[in-house]
C-alpha positions, 0 to 999 in steps of 0.5 A, a space after each residue: 500500500 505504502 512506499 516511504 522515503 523520509 517524510 514522503 510516502 507513496 500510497 495507492 487509492 481508488 479515485 472516489 470522484 466518479 464512476 470510473 474507479 480509476 487507480 490513483 498514485 498519491 505522493 504524500 508529504 505528511 498529511 498533504 497531497 504533493 502529487 496525484 497521478 494514475 496508478 499504472 499498475 492498477 488492474 483495471 485503469 492501468 494509469 488512466 486518470 481524468 482531471 477530476 482525479 488530479 483535483 483531489 489535492 484541492 478538495 482535501 485542502 479547500 478552505 471552504 470545506 467544513 471540518 467541524 459541526 456548524 449550528 445556525 441561529 437565525 442567519 448566523 453560524 457557529 462552530 460547536 462540539 460534536 456532542 453539542 451538535 447531536 444534542 441540537 439535532 435531538 432538540 430539533 428533530 424529536 419534537 417533530 417526530 413525537 408530535 407529527 409522526 415519522 413521515 413528518 421528517 423526510 430524508 434526501 440522499 445525494 449522488 456522492 453517497 454512491 462514491 462513499 463506503 460509509 454512506 453505502 453501508 450506514 445510510 440504510 441504518 439511518 433510514 431504518 431508524 428514522 422509519 419515514 415514508 418520505 425517502 428521496 434520492 438522486 436516483 429519481 433525477 438520474 437512473 430510476 427508469 433503468 432500475 425499474 425496467 431491469 427489475 421488471 425484466 430480470 427481477 432485481 433493481 441492479 440486474 442491469 446488463 452492461 455492454 461488454 465493450 472490450 469484446 464487442 464489434 458494434 456498439 450502439 449508444 444513446 443519450 450517453 457521453 462517456 468521454 465526459 462522464 467516464 461512464 454511467 451505470 457502466 464502470 469502465 476506466 479509460 473509455 476513450 482508450 476502449 473505444 479506440 481499441 474497438 475501432 482498431 479491431 474493425 468494430 463500429 461505434 454509433 452514437 445517437 444524441 441531440 448533440 455532437 458530444 465528445 463521444 459522438 465526435 469519436 464515433 464512426 457515425 453520429 445520428 442527431 435525434 429529437 430529444 425524448 424520442 429514443 423510445 420510438 426510435 428503438 421501437 422502430 428498430 424492434 419493428 424492423 427486426 421482426 419485419 425483416 426476420 432478423 430476430 435470433 435470440 441465441 442461447 437465451 431463447 429458452 429463457 424468455 417470456 413475452 416475445 409475441 407480445 413485443 412483436 404485437 406492440 412493435 407493429 405500431 412503430 413502423 420506421 416510416 411513422 417514427 422518422 418524422 417524430 425522432 428526426 432520423 429517416 426511416 432508411 437509416 433506422 432500418 439500416 441501423 437495425 440490420 447492422 446491429 443484427 448482423 454484427 458478430 457481437 453487438 451491444 446497445 447502451 443508453 444512459 442519462 439522456 434516455 432516463 431523464 425523459 417522459 418515456 425513460 422506462 420504455 427507452 431503458 426497457 427497449 435497449 435490453 429488448 433489442 439486445 435480447 432479440 439480436 442474440 446479444 444478451 448475456 454473451 461475450 461482446 454483448 450486454 452482460 451481467 456483472 458478478 460483484 465480489 461483495 454479492 448482490 440481490 442476484 447472487 444470493 438466495 435461490 438462483 434463477 427464480 425469485 420474488 421479482 419487484 413490487 412498486 406502489 406499496 405506499 404513495 405520496 400524500 399530495 399527488 399519490 405517486 407510488 414509491 419505487 424501491 422504497 423511495 418516492 419521486 423527488 418531484 414530490 419533495 417540495 409539495 410534501 413540505 409546502 402543502 399543509 395538512 396531516 402528514 406534512 413534512 416539517 423536518 429534513 435530513 440530507 446526506 451529501 445532497 444538493 437538491 436545490 440545484 439538482 432537482 426540478 422546480 428548484 425555486 419552489 424547493 428552495 422556498 420550501 426548505 426555508 420553511 422547515 421547522 428543523 433540518 440537519 445535513 451531513 455535508 462537507 460544504 455549506 451549499 445552496 441546500 445546506 444553507 437552510 440547515 440548522 445543523 451541518 455535520 461534516 464527515 472526515 476528509 477523503 484520505 482519512 476514510 476507507 474506500 470500496 466501490 460497492 455500487 460501481 462494481 455491481 455495474 462494471 464491465 469487468 469483475 474487479 475488487 479494489 480496497 483503499 484503506 485510510 492513509 492518514 488518521 482522523 484530524 483532531 476534531 474530525 468524526 468518521 462519517 460512519 459514526 456520524 450516521 450511527 449517532 444520527 440513527 440513535 437520535 431518530 430512533 429515540 435512543 438519544 444523542 449520548 447513546 453508544 454508536 458502537 453498540 448500534 454498529 455491533 447490532 447491525 453486524 450481528 444482523 448481517 451475520 445472521 442473514 448470511 448463515 440463513 441465506 440459501 446457497 451461502 458459503 456459510 449457510 448453517 454456520 454459527 453467526 457467533 463464529 463469523 463475528 469472532 473472526 471479524 472481531 479485530 475490525 470495526 466500522 465499514 471494514 468489518 461489514 465489508 470483510 463480512 460481505 467479501 467473505 460471504 460473497 461469490 468469490 469469498 473464503 467463506 470464513 475458512 471454507 475456501 482458503 483461496 477465496 477472497 477477504 479484506 485481508 487479501 485486498 489489503 495485500 493487493 493495493 493495485 486491486 484484484 482482477 476477477 476476470 471478464 464478465 461471464 454468461 449468467 442466465 438463467 442463474 442471474 434471474 430473480 423473476 417469479 417465472 424464472 424467465 426474462 420477462 420481455 413484455 412486463 405488464 406495467 411496461 406493455 400498458 404504457 406503450 399506448 401513451 408512447 403511441 399517442 405521442 407520435 401525433 403530438 405537435 410541438 407548438 413552436 417551442 425549442 427543446 432544452 437538454 442538459 450536458 456533462 463536462 469531464 471536469 464536473 460531477 453534478 453540482 459538488 465539484 465547482 468549488 475547486 479552481 482547477 476544475 472551473 478555471 478557463 473558458 466559461 462552460 455554463 452556456 446556452 448551446 444554440 444552432 447557428 440557424 436558430 441563433 439567426 432566427 431568434 436574434 441571439 448572438 455568440 457571447 450575448 445573453 439569451 432569456 430562456 423561459 419555460 412554464 416554470 421559470 426563466 433565466 438569462 444565460 450566455 449564448 454559445 453558437 455551435 453546429 454541434 447541437 441539432 436545430 430546434 434544440 438548446 442545451 445548458 449543463 446541469 449542476 450550476 447556479 451557485 452564488 446564493 445568499 448564505 452559501 459559502 462556496 467562494 470559488 463557485 460563487 465566482 463562476 456561478 453559472 445558471 441553474 437549469 432546473 429552475 426551468 424543469 417542471 415538477 409536474 413532468 415525470 416518467 409515470 412508470 419510474 417517477 423519474 424527473 423529466 430533465 431533457 426535452 423540456 419545452 422552452 422559449 428563447 429570445 434575446 435578453 
């Protein structure tokens, strides 16, 4: 792990700042980072590094980063001890819970939690202790359609087929820009290098996107598509596969239900009918279908642009329908299922069959929208706070989230948060959201925490395991995030601010050990849980739970049952990671549907197709359509206070096609007013033919500089918050996901 030369140490870590999980080589001088570069010996990233990784030094030393608990009284803040901070939380939250019930306190979990081992393990403890039905997360502004479609088709939320890009011959990509995002719901370091390798071996990349993104520039073919029409386009491909006799499902054919239903549904989406809607001509649609079907190995991949639209679940579903119908599901070079080292819902229990997924076990108070995987759509959050009545949200807990910038109708949410009786935030910054908190509890720095990518290794293009131990001790006055979350859980459970978090942690681990020995097919099935706990006794916190998960996972040592198996000790001895091999076929073992089959036409999805068909004849009323965009140096809203990532040319601009700019009377470098049904903003114009006519683009995650936020660098480059234009009444009804792409807007000179 560490090489030492005097006061200088070299340590190795996995980058925690995006989904690519690149290996870092850090040179430390004491507690300070002197140098960041890619770890050339990392088994997955092989030295690749993007600009976000090099920003780790500034993140650790950022003077605006909070290092002690903060308590607000009126408009003034003061630093307090940890004991005083938790006592204040108890005084603020418990009266709300006692008077109004559990649902009166909502919880929002932000995107950074999936990059954080403590957040992945201990947020669930806090959620259970709170017991509120008002649970929200960034999932319903990002990925919920894919989770819903995967759950309905394969039986679990994260049974998401991943493109096997290192072995494919043809990759059809929609609504994704991995050259900027480093991959999303697809863990793949050095995506540019992998695409170069694809093309070098004679393969083809086709990108379907309203923008000519960095990824599209590197593609063999780029197809402009009208925002929000990916589902009709994909349905037209399905139509062509059936009409031309190109359906051939290969080895999965005997494990599929609903093929005839899909054929029947696809009849309504002839390419000639779809072409005027999506802006791609019928001949090109048919050729695209034939090329995917004819390729020796092909994969279809779609991401955020297809999820954040009104037909997000249908588009996500159709991606896997095409993969299945062309024989590219669950085979090398196609779309495959990861087998993560820590296990998952599709590696435990009885293989090949399960309970499937259920939604709508409860509904939101105001609009009656159903929960999805235990959480409500975030489009409901503001109304649940500002609408009076029984069950009104009066208190709030946020963990590493900034929904004021990242969720729809953000002006309303900003006002709603200001009206809360009490709010507590676990966050390293006083940002646009946490400025409303009464208490901010800041976790430790990156170097003082352990790291393992629980979430992203479930979505990886290769089976990998890599653990990063803490490389510095907690600084005086710092508290580990795992302890923060456990102490919060004690408070909301009624145990009190002074209750021992270690005792709760012991209870959590004991419960996990009990489940492991009771799980059918587990490598510790039938064992005494006390035996497992004794073997884990030398560890505590996240490491103890991680070791349990690794040892009882699909490659684990089973606490001695397989001495060659995986454990945390094995990973500690392998600072560059352990390569567990390429993805392997997993059907039918991976399935957890009640039928034990792939459900190609799940009933909720099939019923929603009529809504899609009706959209084919819908007019546009002369509006422009707004889409977002991503930049390699950004990760949503939480990295804009680092000068190394925001310096240079202004990036928060309005992209407008030259023809539209001339028609609308807006000029390069000038200001335009963009209006939607919900709000308006003024933004600098950037004229470019990289955007298709009729479409404009503003990147998400900006809009800094609000009174009360303490982000000095971000305030100097604030940009605009595109989510003031997003409409909370627009969402994908199957998943509850917000519509953030294809928003109708009017553009005029400001």
